[in-house]
Residue, then its C-alpha position, 0 to 999 in steps of 0.5 A: m077057932s079061926t077069926q078070919a073074916d070071910h063072907g058067910h063064915e060064923l066066928v062062933p055058933r049062935p049062943e043060947q039066949t042066956p046071960d052067961a052064953l051071951r057073955a061067953a060069945l061076946a068075949v070072943v067076938d067083941p070083948r071090948r063091949l063086955p063092960e057095956m054089956q055088964r052095965t046094961k045088964d045091971e040096968a035091965f035087972a034093976q029096972a025089972v025089979e022096979w017095974q016088977s016085970l021081966s020085960p027089961v030083962r027080955s029086951w036086954v037079952l034080945a038086944w045083945a043076941r042081935d048085936i052078937e049075931i051081927a058080930r059073929r057073922p063077918d058078912l053082917a058085921a061088914r055091912h053094919a060097919r059100912a052103914r054106920s060109917n055113912l049115916e052122917h054122910e054129906d050126901a043126903a041120898t048116901a045117908r038115907e041109903a045107909l040108914r035103910e041098910l042099917g035097918a036091914v042088917l038089924d032086921e036080919a040079925m033079929k030074925a036070925v035070933h028069933a028063928 
């Protein structure tokens, strides 16, 4: 599988929304985040037991599906990185635009994983 970034290219297919499928996709698109994924999974499952609710697990799945959607699509990943880098820009208008763009990227990714 090629990992060369080009607009519109997907590094991996969109994974199923299961812990194993999400972990396998993350291992390809952003392996440095695997420890974070495991930590937040452990927290979500512990919270689910404490609350006697699957809501924390569903939230965990959606958050990682969204982040993997961004990472697997170089176009979204580039927009995400640019926006994050400008969030604390000294020019307030640039920082506001970065915040708007970051929201747009997150919304686009979330819509894609809900499709």
